[in-house]
N, CA, C and O atoms as a CHARMM CRD file, in Angstrom:
* protein
*
  324
    1    1 MET  N      0.85400  -1.16800   0.00000 PROA 1      0.00000
    2    1 MET  CA     0.00000   0.00000   0.00000 PROA 1      0.00000
    3    1 MET  C      0.90000   1.23100   0.00000 PROA 1      0.00000
    4    1 MET  O      1.83300   1.34200   0.79500 PROA 1      0.00000
    5    2 THR  N      0.60000   2.13900  -0.89900 PROA 2      0.00000
    6    2 THR  CA     1.38900   3.35600  -1.02800 PROA 2      0.00000
    7    2 THR  C      0.47200   4.56300  -0.87300 PROA 2      0.00000
    8    2 THR  O     -0.63100   4.59600  -1.41800 PROA 2      0.00000
    9    3 TYR  N      0.94700   5.55400  -0.12200 PROA 3      0.00000
   10    3 TYR  CA     0.23600   6.81100   0.03800 PROA 3      0.00000
   11    3 TYR  C      0.70800   7.77100  -1.04300 PROA 3      0.00000
   12    3 TYR  O      1.91000   7.92400  -1.26200 PROA 3      0.00000
   13    4 ILE  N     -0.24000   8.41800  -1.72100 PROA 4      0.00000
   14    4 ILE  CA     0.11600   9.39100  -2.75100 PROA 4      0.00000
   15    4 ILE  C     -0.41100  10.74700  -2.30600 PROA 4      0.00000
   16    4 ILE  O     -1.62400  10.95700  -2.28800 PROA 4      0.00000
   17    5 PRO  N      0.48000  11.67700  -1.94500 PROA 5      0.00000
   18    5 PRO  CA     0.02300  12.99000  -1.48500 PROA 5      0.00000
   19    5 PRO  C     -0.56600  13.80300  -2.63500 PROA 5      0.00000
   20    5 PRO  O     -0.06700  13.77400  -3.76000 PROA 5      0.00000
   21    6 LEU  N     -1.63000  14.52100  -2.32700 PROA 6      0.00000
   22    6 LEU  CA    -2.28300  15.38600  -3.31500 PROA 6      0.00000
   23    6 LEU  C     -1.84000  16.82300  -3.12300 PROA 6      0.00000
   24    6 LEU  O     -1.51700  17.23200  -2.00800 PROA 6      0.00000
   25    7 ALA  N     -1.82400  17.59000  -4.20100 PROA 7      0.00000
   26    7 ALA  CA    -1.36100  18.97400  -4.15800 PROA 7      0.00000
   27    7 ALA  C     -2.16700  19.81800  -3.18100 PROA 7      0.00000
   28    7 ALA  O     -1.60200  20.67500  -2.50100 PROA 7      0.00000
   29    8 GLY  N     -3.46000  19.59700  -3.09800 PROA 8      0.00000
   30    8 GLY  CA    -4.31300  20.39600  -2.22500 PROA 8      0.00000
   31    8 GLY  C     -4.42600  19.84200  -0.81600 PROA 8      0.00000
   32    8 GLY  O     -5.23800  20.32600  -0.02700 PROA 8      0.00000
   33    9 GLY  N     -3.63900  18.85600  -0.49100 PROA 9      0.00000
   34    9 GLY  CA    -3.70700  18.19300   0.81000 PROA 9      0.00000
   35    9 GLY  C     -4.43500  16.86800   0.68400 PROA 9      0.00000
   36    9 GLY  O     -5.13100  16.62700  -0.30300 PROA 9      0.00000
   37   10 GLY  N     -4.28400  16.04500   1.63800 PROA 10     0.00000
   38   10 GLY  CA    -4.91100  14.72700   1.62400 PROA 10     0.00000
   39   10 GLY  C     -4.06000  13.72800   0.86200 PROA 10     0.00000
   40   10 GLY  O     -2.95400  14.03100   0.41500 PROA 10     0.00000
   41   11 PHE  N     -4.61100  12.52200   0.72500 PROA 11     0.00000
   42   11 PHE  CA    -3.88700  11.42800   0.09700 PROA 11     0.00000
   43   11 PHE  C     -4.81100  10.58100  -0.75300 PROA 11     0.00000
   44   11 PHE  O     -6.02200  10.55300  -0.53200 PROA 11     0.00000
   45   12 LEU  N     -4.24100   9.89600  -1.71900 PROA 12     0.00000
   46   12 LEU  CA    -4.86600   8.75600  -2.37100 PROA 12     0.00000
   47   12 LEU  C     -4.05200   7.53800  -1.95200 PROA 12     0.00000
   48   12 LEU  O     -2.89400   7.66300  -1.55500 PROA 12     0.00000
   49   13 TYR  N     -4.65900   6.37100  -2.04200 PROA 13     0.00000
   50   13 TYR  CA    -4.01100   5.15100  -1.59900 PROA 13     0.00000
   51   13 TYR  C     -3.95700   4.16900  -2.76300 PROA 13     0.00000
   52   13 TYR  O     -4.95700   3.93500  -3.44200 PROA 13     0.00000
   53   14 LEU  N     -2.78100   3.60200  -2.98300 PROA 14     0.00000
   54   14 LEU  CA    -2.55400   2.69500  -4.09000 PROA 14     0.00000
   55   14 LEU  C     -2.17900   1.32000  -3.55000 PROA 14     0.00000
   56   14 LEU  O     -1.20300   1.17000  -2.81500 PROA 14     0.00000
   57   15 ALA  N     -2.96700   0.32300  -3.92800 PROA 15     0.00000
   58   15 ALA  CA    -2.65300  -1.06900  -3.60800 PROA 15     0.00000
   59   15 ALA  C     -2.13700  -1.71600  -4.88400 PROA 15     0.00000
   60   15 ALA  O     -2.76000  -1.59900  -5.93900 PROA 15     0.00000
   61   16 VAL  N     -1.00000  -2.39900  -4.79000 PROA 16     0.00000
   62   16 VAL  CA    -0.36100  -2.99800  -5.95100 PROA 16     0.00000
   63   16 VAL  C      0.03100  -4.43400  -5.62100 PROA 16     0.00000
   64   16 VAL  O      0.54200  -4.71900  -4.53800 PROA 16     0.00000
   65   17 TRP  N     -0.22000  -5.34100  -6.58300 PROA 17     0.00000
   66   17 TRP  CA     0.25600  -6.72400  -6.46300 PROA 17     0.00000
   67   17 TRP  C      1.25200  -6.96300  -7.58400 PROA 17     0.00000
   68   17 TRP  O      0.95500  -6.73300  -8.75700 PROA 17     0.00000
   69   18 MET  N      2.43900  -7.42900  -7.20900 PROA 18     0.00000
   70   18 MET  CA     3.49900  -7.70900  -8.16800 PROA 18     0.00000
   71   18 MET  C      3.81400  -9.20300  -8.16100 PROA 18     0.00000
   72   18 MET  O      3.90800  -9.82300  -7.10100 PROA 18     0.00000
   73   19 ASP  N      3.97300  -9.76600  -9.34400 PROA 19     0.00000
   74   19 ASP  CA     4.47300 -11.11700  -9.49000 PROA 19     0.00000
   75   19 ASP  C      5.98700 -11.02100  -9.30600 PROA 19     0.00000
   76   19 ASP  O      6.68000 -10.45400 -10.15000 PROA 19     0.00000
   77   20 LEU  N      6.49800 -11.56900  -8.21100 PROA 20     0.00000
   78   20 LEU  CA     7.92200 -11.41100  -7.91600 PROA 20     0.00000
   79   20 LEU  C      8.82000 -12.16400  -8.89200 PROA 20     0.00000
   80   20 LEU  O      9.98600 -11.80600  -9.05400 PROA 20     0.00000
   81   21 TYR  N      8.30100 -13.19400  -9.54100 PROA 21     0.00000
   82   21 TYR  CA     9.10400 -13.92900 -10.51800 PROA 21     0.00000
   83   21 TYR  C      9.36800 -13.06800 -11.76300 PROA 21     0.00000
   84   21 TYR  O     10.50700 -12.92700 -12.20600 PROA 21     0.00000
   85   22 SER  N      8.29300 -12.50000 -12.31200 PROA 22     0.00000
   86   22 SER  CA     8.42200 -11.71000 -13.54000 PROA 22     0.00000
   87   22 SER  C      8.63500 -10.22200 -13.25900 PROA 22     0.00000
   88   22 SER  O      9.00800  -9.47000 -14.16000 PROA 22     0.00000
   89   23 ARG  N      8.40100  -9.79400 -12.01600 PROA 23     0.00000
   90   23 ARG  CA     8.45800  -8.37800 -11.61000 PROA 23     0.00000
   91   23 ARG  C      7.37300  -7.54900 -12.29800 PROA 23     0.00000
   92   23 ARG  O      7.47900  -6.32500 -12.38300 PROA 23     0.00000
   93   24 ARG  N      6.34700  -8.21300 -12.78000 PROA 24     0.00000
   94   24 ARG  CA     5.24000  -7.55200 -13.47900 PROA 24     0.00000
   95   24 ARG  C      4.15000  -7.16200 -12.47900 PROA 24     0.00000
   96   24 ARG  O      3.82000  -7.93600 -11.58000 PROA 24     0.00000
   97   25 ILE  N      3.59500  -5.96200 -12.64000 PROA 25     0.00000
   98   25 ILE  CA     2.44100  -5.56000 -11.84000 PROA 25     0.00000
   99   25 ILE  C      1.23000  -6.27600 -12.42300 PROA 25     0.00000
  100   25 ILE  O      0.90100  -6.09300 -13.59500 PROA 25     0.00000
  101   26 VAL  N      0.56900  -7.08800 -11.60900 PROA 26     0.00000
  102   26 VAL  CA    -0.55300  -7.89000 -12.09500 PROA 26     0.00000
  103   26 VAL  C     -1.90100  -7.40200 -11.57700 PROA 26     0.00000
  104   26 VAL  O     -2.94600  -7.84700 -12.05300 PROA 26     0.00000
  105   27 GLY  N     -1.88500  -6.50400 -10.62000 PROA 27     0.00000
  106   27 GLY  CA    -3.13300  -5.94200 -10.11700 PROA 27     0.00000
  107   27 GLY  C     -2.85700  -4.66000  -9.36100 PROA 27     0.00000
  108   27 GLY  O     -1.86100  -4.55000  -8.64600 PROA 27     0.00000
  109   28 TRP  N     -3.75200  -3.68300  -9.52500 PROA 28     0.00000
  110   28 TRP  CA    -3.60100  -2.43700  -8.78400 PROA 28     0.00000
  111   28 TRP  C     -4.95500  -1.74400  -8.66400 PROA 28     0.00000
  112   28 TRP  O     -5.86400  -1.98500  -9.45800 PROA 28     0.00000
  113   29 LYS  N     -5.06900  -0.88700  -7.66600 PROA 29     0.00000
  114   29 LYS  CA    -6.29100  -0.10300  -7.45900 PROA 29     0.00000
  115   29 LYS  C     -5.90100   1.17000  -6.72100 PROA 29     0.00000
  116   29 LYS  O     -5.08400   1.12900  -5.80100 PROA 29     0.00000
  117   30 LEU  N     -6.47700   2.29200  -7.11400 PROA 30     0.00000
  118   30 LEU  CA    -6.23800   3.59700  -6.50400 PROA 30     0.00000
  119   30 LEU  C     -7.56300   4.11800  -5.95900 PROA 30     0.00000
  120   30 LEU  O     -8.55500   4.17800  -6.68600 PROA 30     0.00000
  121   31 GLU  N     -7.58300   4.49400  -4.68700 PROA 31     0.00000
  122   31 GLU  CA    -8.82000   4.95100  -4.03900 PROA 31     0.00000
  123   31 GLU  C     -8.52300   6.07200  -3.04400 PROA 31     0.00000
  124   31 GLU  O     -7.37900   6.27800  -2.63800 PROA 31     0.00000
  125   32 ALA  N     -9.56800   6.78400  -2.66600 PROA 32     0.00000
  126   32 ALA  CA    -9.46500   7.83100  -1.65100 PROA 32     0.00000
  127   32 ALA  C     -9.53600   7.26100  -0.24000 PROA 32     0.00000
  128   32 ALA  O     -9.17300   7.94300   0.71900 PROA 32     0.00000
  129   33 GLN  N     -9.99400   6.03500  -0.10100 PROA 33     0.00000
  130   33 GLN  CA   -10.11200   5.38700   1.21100 PROA 33     0.00000
  131   33 GLN  C     -9.16000   4.19900   1.28900 PROA 33     0.00000
  132   33 GLN  O     -8.97500   3.47300   0.31200 PROA 33     0.00000
  133   34 MET  N     -8.56000   4.00900   2.46100 PROA 34     0.00000
  134   34 MET  CA    -7.64800   2.88300   2.66100 PROA 34     0.00000
  135   34 MET  C     -8.40000   1.79800   3.43000 PROA 34     0.00000
  136   34 MET  O     -8.22400   1.63300   4.63700 PROA 34     0.00000
  137   35 GLN  N     -9.24900   1.05600   2.69400 PROA 35     0.00000
  138   35 GLN  CA   -10.07300   0.03400   3.31100 PROA 35     0.00000
  139   35 GLN  C     -9.79100  -1.31600   2.67400 PROA 35     0.00000
  140   35 GLN  O     -9.08200  -1.41200   1.67200 PROA 35     0.00000
  141   36 GLU  N    -10.35700  -2.35600   3.27000 PROA 36     0.00000
  142   36 GLU  CA   -10.14400  -3.71800   2.79300 PROA 36     0.00000
  143   36 GLU  C    -10.51100  -3.87000   1.32000 PROA 36     0.00000
  144   36 GLU  O     -9.82700  -4.59600   0.59800 PROA 36     0.00000
  145   37 GLU  N    -11.55600  -3.21800   0.85900 PROA 37     0.00000
  146   37 GLU  CA   -12.00100  -3.35300  -0.53300 PROA 37     0.00000
  147   37 GLU  C    -10.92200  -2.91200  -1.52700 PROA 37     0.00000
  148   37 GLU  O    -10.88800  -3.39900  -2.65700 PROA 37     0.00000
  149   38 LEU  N    -10.05500  -2.00800  -1.12000 PROA 38     0.00000
  150   38 LEU  CA    -8.97000  -1.54500  -1.98100 PROA 38     0.00000
  151   38 LEU  C     -8.03700  -2.70100  -2.34500 PROA 38     0.00000
  152   38 LEU  O     -7.72900  -2.89400  -3.52100 PROA 38     0.00000
  153   39 VAL  N     -7.58700  -3.46300  -1.36300 PROA 39     0.00000
  154   39 VAL  CA    -6.67500  -4.57700  -1.65100 PROA 39     0.00000
  155   39 VAL  C     -7.41100  -5.75000  -2.29600 PROA 39     0.00000
  156   39 VAL  O     -6.81400  -6.50100  -3.06800 PROA 39     0.00000
  157   40 ILE  N     -8.69300  -5.91600  -1.99200 PROA 40     0.00000
  158   40 ILE  CA    -9.49500  -6.96600  -2.61700 PROA 40     0.00000
  159   40 ILE  C     -9.64400  -6.70100  -4.11300 PROA 40     0.00000
  160   40 ILE  O     -9.45900  -7.60600  -4.92700 PROA 40     0.00000
  161   41 ALA  N     -9.97500  -5.46900  -4.47300 PROA 41     0.00000
  162   41 ALA  CA   -10.15400  -5.12600  -5.88700 PROA 41     0.00000
  163   41 ALA  C     -8.85300  -5.32900  -6.66400 PROA 41     0.00000
  164   41 ALA  O     -8.87800  -5.83300  -7.78700 PROA 41     0.00000
  165   42 ALA  N     -7.72600  -4.94400  -6.08400 PROA 42     0.00000
  166   42 ALA  CA    -6.43900  -5.13000  -6.74600 PROA 42     0.00000
  167   42 ALA  C     -6.11500  -6.61700  -6.88900 PROA 42     0.00000
  168   42 ALA  O     -5.60100  -7.04100  -7.92400 PROA 42     0.00000
  169   43 LEU  N     -6.41300  -7.41300  -5.85400 PROA 43     0.00000
  170   43 LEU  CA    -6.15400  -8.84600  -5.92800 PROA 43     0.00000
  171   43 LEU  C     -7.05900  -9.51800  -6.95200 PROA 43     0.00000
  172   43 LEU  O     -6.60400 -10.39500  -7.68700 PROA 43     0.00000
  173   44 ARG  N     -8.31700  -9.12900  -7.01800 PROA 44     0.00000
  174   44 ARG  CA    -9.22600  -9.71400  -8.01900 PROA 44     0.00000
  175   44 ARG  C     -8.73000  -9.43100  -9.43100 PROA 44     0.00000
  176   44 ARG  O     -8.82600 -10.28600 -10.31100 PROA 44     0.00000
  177   45 GLN  N     -8.20800  -8.24800  -9.64200 PROA 45     0.00000
  178   45 GLN  CA    -7.63800  -7.91900 -10.95200 PROA 45     0.00000
  179   45 GLN  C     -6.46100  -8.84100 -11.26000 PROA 45     0.00000
  180   45 GLN  O     -6.34200  -9.34700 -12.37600 PROA 45     0.00000
  181   46 ALA  N     -5.60400  -9.05600 -10.28800 PROA 46     0.00000
  182   46 ALA  CA    -4.45100  -9.93700 -10.47600 PROA 46     0.00000
  183   46 ALA  C     -4.89500 -11.37100 -10.74300 PROA 46     0.00000
  184   46 ALA  O     -4.33200 -12.04900 -11.60200 PROA 46     0.00000
  185   47 LEU  N     -5.89600 -11.82800 -10.01400 PROA 47     0.00000
  186   47 LEU  CA    -6.38900 -13.20000 -10.19100 PROA 47     0.00000
  187   47 LEU  C     -7.02400 -13.40800 -11.56100 PROA 47     0.00000
  188   47 LEU  O     -7.01500 -14.51900 -12.09300 PROA 47     0.00000
  189   48 ALA  N     -7.57400 -12.34400 -12.13000 PROA 48     0.00000
  190   48 ALA  CA    -8.24100 -12.44900 -13.43200 PROA 48     0.00000
  191   48 ALA  C     -7.24800 -12.63000 -14.58300 PROA 48     0.00000
  192   48 ALA  O     -7.61200 -13.14700 -15.64000 PROA 48     0.00000
  193   49 ILE  N     -6.00800 -12.20800 -14.38500 PROA 49     0.00000
  194   49 ILE  CA    -5.04900 -12.27400 -15.49500 PROA 49     0.00000
  195   49 ILE  C     -3.91800 -13.27000 -15.26100 PROA 49     0.00000
  196   49 ILE  O     -3.10800 -13.49600 -16.16000 PROA 49     0.00000
  197   50 ARG  N     -3.84400 -13.86700 -14.08000 PROA 50     0.00000
  198   50 ARG  CA    -2.76900 -14.79600 -13.77000 PROA 50     0.00000
  199   50 ARG  C     -3.30700 -16.19400 -13.50200 PROA 50     0.00000
  200   50 ARG  O     -4.39100 -16.35000 -12.93900 PROA 50     0.00000
  201   51 ILE  N     -2.56100 -17.19400 -13.89900 PROA 51     0.00000
  202   51 ILE  CA    -2.86900 -18.56800 -13.53500 PROA 51     0.00000
  203   51 ILE  C     -2.27800 -18.78900 -12.14900 PROA 51     0.00000
  204   51 ILE  O     -1.08100 -18.59800 -11.93300 PROA 51     0.00000
  205   52 ILE  N     -3.12300 -19.18800 -11.22400 PROA 52     0.00000
  206   52 ILE  CA    -2.69500 -19.33300  -9.84000 PROA 52     0.00000
  207   52 ILE  C     -2.36700 -20.79600  -9.56200 PROA 52     0.00000
  208   52 ILE  O     -3.22400 -21.67000  -9.68400 PROA 52     0.00000
  209   53 ALA  N     -1.12600 -21.04600  -9.18900 PROA 53     0.00000
  210   53 ALA  CA    -0.71000 -22.39200  -8.81300 PROA 53     0.00000
  211   53 ALA  C     -1.18900 -22.67800  -7.39700 PROA 53     0.00000
  212   53 ALA  O     -1.20300 -21.78500  -6.55000 PROA 53     0.00000
  213   54 GLU  N     -1.57900 -23.91200  -7.14200 PROA 54     0.00000
  214   54 GLU  CA    -2.02200 -24.29800  -5.80600 PROA 54     0.00000
  215   54 GLU  C     -0.89700 -24.02800  -4.80400 PROA 54     0.00000
  216   54 GLU  O      0.26400 -24.36400  -5.03900 PROA 54     0.00000
  217   55 GLY  N     -1.26900 -23.42100  -3.69800 PROA 55     0.00000
  218   55 GLY  CA    -0.29400 -23.13400  -2.65600 PROA 55     0.00000
  219   55 GLY  C      0.52600 -21.88200  -2.89300 PROA 55     0.00000
  220   55 GLY  O      1.53700 -21.66400  -2.22500 PROA 55     0.00000
  221   56 MET  N      0.09500 -21.05000  -3.84600 PROA 56     0.00000
  222   56 MET  CA     0.81300 -19.80800  -4.09600 PROA 56     0.00000
  223   56 MET  C      0.94000 -19.01600  -2.80100 PROA 56     0.00000
  224   56 MET  O      0.02200 -19.01400  -1.98100 PROA 56     0.00000
  225   57 VAL  N      2.05800 -18.35400  -2.61500 PROA 57     0.00000
  226   57 VAL  CA     2.29600 -17.55600  -1.41700 PROA 57     0.00000
  227   57 VAL  C      2.10900 -16.08800  -1.76500 PROA 57     0.00000
  228   57 VAL  O      2.66100 -15.59900  -2.75100 PROA 57     0.00000
  229   58 LEU  N      1.33400 -15.39500  -0.95900 PROA 58     0.00000
  230   58 LEU  CA     1.09100 -13.96900  -1.14100 PROA 58     0.00000
  231   58 LEU  C      1.78000 -13.23000   0.00100 PROA 58     0.00000
  232   58 LEU  O      1.60300 -13.57900   1.16800 PROA 58     0.00000
  233   59 HSD  N      2.56000 -12.21600  -0.33400 PROA 59     0.00000
  234   59 HSD  CA     3.24200 -11.40900   0.67900 PROA 59     0.00000
  235   59 HSD  C      2.56500 -10.04600   0.75600 PROA 59     0.00000
  236   59 HSD  O      2.24500  -9.44000  -0.26700 PROA 59     0.00000
  237   60 SER  N      2.35000  -9.57300   1.98100 PROA 60     0.00000
  238   60 SER  CA     1.80300  -8.22800   2.17400 PROA 60     0.00000
  239   60 SER  C      2.48500  -7.60300   3.38100 PROA 60     0.00000
  240   60 SER  O      3.30700  -8.23400   4.04500 PROA 60     0.00000
  241   61 ASP  N      2.13000  -6.35300   3.65300 PROA 61     0.00000
  242   61 ASP  CA     2.71100  -5.68100   4.81800 PROA 61     0.00000
  243   61 ASP  C      1.96700  -6.02500   6.11000 PROA 61     0.00000
  244   61 ASP  O      2.28200  -5.49000   7.17400 PROA 61     0.00000
  245   62 ARG  N      0.98400  -6.91400   6.01500 PROA 62     0.00000
  246   62 ARG  CA     0.21000  -7.41100   7.14600 PROA 62     0.00000
  247   62 ARG  C     -0.61000  -6.32000   7.84900 PROA 62     0.00000
  248   62 ARG  O     -0.91700  -6.43200   9.03500 PROA 62     0.00000
  249   63 GLY  N     -0.95500  -5.27900   7.10800 PROA 63     0.00000
  250   63 GLY  CA    -1.82700  -4.24500   7.65600 PROA 63     0.00000
  251   63 GLY  C     -3.24600  -4.76800   7.83900 PROA 63     0.00000
  252   63 GLY  O     -3.57000  -5.87500   7.40900 PROA 63     0.00000
  253   64 GLY  N     -4.07100  -3.98100   8.46800 PROA 64     0.00000
  254   64 GLY  CA    -5.44100  -4.37700   8.78000 PROA 64     0.00000
  255   64 GLY  C     -6.26900  -4.77000   7.57300 PROA 64     0.00000
  256   64 GLY  O     -7.14000  -5.63400   7.68000 PROA 64     0.00000
  257   65 GLN  N     -6.01900  -4.15600   6.42600 PROA 65     0.00000
  258   65 GLN  CA    -6.77600  -4.48000   5.21700 PROA 65     0.00000
  259   65 GLN  C     -6.53200  -5.92500   4.79100 PROA 65     0.00000
  260   65 GLN  O     -7.40900  -6.55300   4.19800 PROA 65     0.00000
  261   66 TYR  N     -5.36300  -6.44700   5.08700 PROA 66     0.00000
  262   66 TYR  CA    -5.00300  -7.80200   4.68500 PROA 66     0.00000
  263   66 TYR  C     -5.45600  -8.86100   5.69200 PROA 66     0.00000
  264   66 TYR  O     -5.35000 -10.06100   5.43800 PROA 66     0.00000
  265   67 ALA  N     -5.95500  -8.40600   6.81900 PROA 67     0.00000
  266   67 ALA  CA    -6.43100  -9.33100   7.85500 PROA 67     0.00000
  267   67 ALA  C     -7.95800  -9.42600   7.86900 PROA 67     0.00000
  268   67 ALA  O     -8.52500 -10.16900   8.67000 PROA 67     0.00000
  269   68 GLY  N     -8.62200  -8.67800   6.98700 PROA 68     0.00000
  270   68 GLY  CA   -10.08100  -8.66000   6.94900 PROA 68     0.00000
  271   68 GLY  C    -10.67100 -10.00200   6.54200 PROA 68     0.00000
  272   68 GLY  O    -10.04300 -10.78100   5.82500 PROA 68     0.00000
  273   69 LYS  N    -11.86900 -10.25600   7.00300 PROA 69     0.00000
  274   69 LYS  CA   -12.54200 -11.54000   6.73300 PROA 69     0.00000
  275   69 LYS  C    -12.77800 -11.77700   5.24500 PROA 69     0.00000
  276   69 LYS  O    -12.57200 -12.89100   4.76100 PROA 69     0.00000
  277   70 VAL  N    -13.19700 -10.77000   4.52500 PROA 70     0.00000
  278   70 VAL  CA   -13.48500 -10.93300   3.09500 PROA 70     0.00000
  279   70 VAL  C    -12.19700 -11.21200   2.32800 PROA 70     0.00000
  280   70 VAL  O    -12.17400 -12.07200   1.44700 PROA 70     0.00000
  281   71 PHE  N    -11.13400 -10.49800   2.65400 PROA 71     0.00000
  282   71 PHE  CA    -9.85000 -10.72100   1.98600 PROA 71     0.00000
  283   71 PHE  C     -9.34000 -12.12600   2.27200 PROA 71     0.00000
  284   71 PHE  O     -8.90700 -12.82400   1.35500 PROA 71     0.00000
  285   72 ARG  N     -9.38600 -12.54800   3.53000 PROA 72     0.00000
  286   72 ARG  CA    -8.91300 -13.88200   3.90700 PROA 72     0.00000
  287   72 ARG  C     -9.74900 -14.98000   3.22700 PROA 72     0.00000
  288   72 ARG  O     -9.21700 -16.01700   2.83200 PROA 72     0.00000
  289   73 LYS  N    -11.05600 -14.73900   3.09600 PROA 73     0.00000
  290   73 LYS  CA   -11.92500 -15.70700   2.42100 PROA 73     0.00000
  291   73 LYS  C    -11.52800 -15.84300   0.94900 PROA 73     0.00000
  292   73 LYS  O    -11.51100 -16.94900   0.40800 PROA 73     0.00000
  293   74 LEU  N    -11.21400 -14.73500   0.31200 PROA 74     0.00000
  294   74 LEU  CA   -10.78400 -14.74700  -1.08500 PROA 74     0.00000
  295   74 LEU  C     -9.48800 -15.55800  -1.23400 PROA 74     0.00000
  296   74 LEU  O     -9.34000 -16.32100  -2.18900 PROA 74     0.00000
  297   75 LEU  N     -8.56300 -15.39300  -0.30300 PROA 75     0.00000
  298   75 LEU  CA    -7.34000 -16.18500  -0.33400 PROA 75     0.00000
  299   75 LEU  C     -7.64900 -17.67000  -0.19400 PROA 75     0.00000
  300   75 LEU  O     -7.09600 -18.49500  -0.92100 PROA 75     0.00000
  301   76 ASP  N     -8.52900 -18.00800   0.73800 PROA 76     0.00000
  302   76 ASP  CA    -8.90100 -19.40700   0.94700 PROA 76     0.00000
  303   76 ASP  C     -9.55400 -20.01200  -0.30100 PROA 76     0.00000
  304   76 ASP  O     -9.26300 -21.15000  -0.67000 PROA 76     0.00000
  305   77 GLN  N    -10.43600 -19.24300  -0.94300 PROA 77     0.00000
  306   77 GLN  CA   -11.12500 -19.72600  -2.14100 PROA 77     0.00000
  307   77 GLN  C    -10.14900 -20.08800  -3.25400 PROA 77     0.00000
  308   77 GLN  O    -10.41100 -21.00100  -4.03600 PROA 77     0.00000
  309   78 HSD  N     -9.03800 -19.38500  -3.32900 PROA 78     0.00000
  310   78 HSD  CA    -8.04700 -19.61000  -4.38800 PROA 78     0.00000
  311   78 HSD  C     -6.84600 -20.41200  -3.89400 PROA 78     0.00000
  312   78 HSD  O     -5.85400 -20.56300  -4.60800 PROA 78     0.00000
  313   79 GLN  N     -6.94300 -20.92100  -2.67700 PROA 79     0.00000
  314   79 GLN  CA    -5.88200 -21.72900  -2.05700 PROA 79     0.00000
  315   79 GLN  C     -4.54700 -20.99500  -2.06800 PROA 79     0.00000
  316   79 GLN  O     -3.50300 -21.55800  -2.39600 PROA 79     0.00000
  317   80 ILE  N     -4.61500 -19.72000  -1.69900 PROA 80     0.00000
  318   80 ILE  CA    -3.42500 -18.87300  -1.60500 PROA 80     0.00000
  319   80 ILE  C     -3.00500 -18.79900  -0.14000 PROA 80     0.00000
  320   80 ILE  O     -3.82400 -18.56700   0.74900 PROA 80     0.00000
  321   81 ARG  N     -1.72400 -19.00000   0.08400 PROA 81     0.00000
  322   81 ARG  CA    -1.20100 -18.92200   1.45000 PROA 81     0.00000
  323   81 ARG  C     -0.62400 -17.55900   1.71800 PROA 81     0.00000
  324   81 ARG  O     -0.13500 -17.30100   2.81700 PROA 81     0.00000
């Protein structure tokens, strides 16, 4: 999750998922709110374009958005660790 400062004050928040093997950005989302849905939307985008191997490992900064029930359920559905 990256904070992007705005010229008039405030921030936008960017969630990005990178495939560490290819170093390719496979999912991203930019929002005014830093909520669980931000990382979910970025992950869904990544899942739509990547073939997910069983037992894939996902790394995050372990912030609250990544500990949410909906996000964790999405990981379980795709057998992502």
